[in-house]
C-alpha positions as CSV (number, residue, x, y, z in Angstrom):
1,M,52.5,-13.3,12.8
2,D,49.4,-14.3,10.9
3,K,47.0,-16.9,12.3
4,I,45.2,-19.3,10.0
5,T,42.4,-21.7,10.7
6,F,42.0,-25.0,8.9
7,Q,38.9,-27.2,8.7
8,A,39.1,-30.9,8.1
9,P,37.3,-31.7,4.9
10,D,35.4,-34.7,6.4
11,S,34.4,-33.1,9.7
12,D,33.7,-29.9,11.5
13,E,37.0,-30.0,13.4
14,T,39.2,-26.9,13.1
15,V,42.8,-26.3,14.0
16,E,44.6,-23.0,14.2
17,F,48.2,-22.4,13.1
18,Y,50.6,-19.5,13.2
19,V,52.2,-18.8,9.8
20,I,56.0,-18.3,10.2
21,E,56.9,-18.1,6.5
22,Q,55.7,-18.8,3.1
23,T,57.4,-19.4,-0.3
24,R,56.6,-20.5,-3.8
25,I,58.7,-23.2,-5.4
26,N,58.1,-24.3,-9.0
27,G,54.6,-22.7,-9.0
28,T,53.6,-24.4,-5.7
29,D,53.0,-22.4,-2.5
30,Y,54.3,-23.8,0.8
31,I,53.8,-22.4,4.3
32,L,55.7,-23.1,7.5
33,V,53.3,-23.2,10.5
34,T,53.4,-23.8,14.2
35,E,50.7,-24.3,16.8
36,E,52.4,-21.9,19.3
37,E,53.1,-18.3,18.6
38,D,56.4,-18.2,20.6
39,G,59.0,-20.6,21.8
40,D,60.3,-24.0,20.7
41,C,57.6,-26.1,19.3
42,D,56.7,-28.5,16.4
43,A,56.5,-26.9,13.0
44,F,54.8,-28.3,9.9
45,I,55.3,-27.6,6.2
46,L,52.0,-27.4,4.3
47,K,51.7,-27.5,0.5
48,E,48.9,-25.7,-1.3
49,L,46.7,-28.0,-3.5
50,T,44.4,-25.5,-5.0
51,G,45.0,-23.3,-8.0
52,D,45.2,-19.5,-8.3
53,D,41.6,-19.2,-9.4
54,S,40.1,-20.9,-6.4
55,E,38.4,-18.8,-3.7
56,E,39.5,-21.0,-0.7
57,A,43.0,-22.5,-0.4
58,S,43.4,-26.2,0.4
59,Y,46.6,-27.5,2.0
60,E,48.1,-30.8,3.0
61,M,51.0,-31.6,5.2
62,V,54.2,-32.5,3.3
63,E,54.9,-36.1,4.2
64,D,57.2,-37.2,1.3
65,E,60.6,-37.4,3.0
66,E,62.6,-36.0,0.0
67,E,60.2,-33.1,-0.4
68,L,60.2,-32.4,3.3
69,A,64.0,-32.4,3.5
70,Y,64.2,-30.1,0.5
71,M,61.6,-27.6,1.9
72,S,63.2,-27.7,5.3
73,K,66.4,-26.5,3.8
74,I,64.6,-23.8,1.9
75,F,62.8,-22.5,5.0
76,T,66.0,-22.7,7.1
77,S,67.8,-20.6,4.5
78,I,65.0,-18.0,4.4
79,L,64.8,-17.8,8.2
80,E,68.3,-17.3,9.4
81,D,67.5,-17.6,13.1
82,V,65.4,-20.8,12.9
83,D,66.8,-24.3,12.9
84,I,64.5,-26.9,11.5
85,T,65.3,-30.5,12.4
86,M,63.4,-33.6,11.3
């Protein structure tokens, strides 16, 4: 499982996530991440904001309820052994 580090744009604070899965829907990349490598824990769906020509990727948490529900269904279908509840 890949580990990715994010830095807040307005501070030096960093946070690390484990990438469980990634997918591209309608030209937008999404990643499903957790703070723990194993076990039951909170998961977050992040949406890439940068284009293909950018050197560094920029992500934001999906907060729109419709988009979150749709992407949860997508990730649940990709990961057969994972149950995503909101």
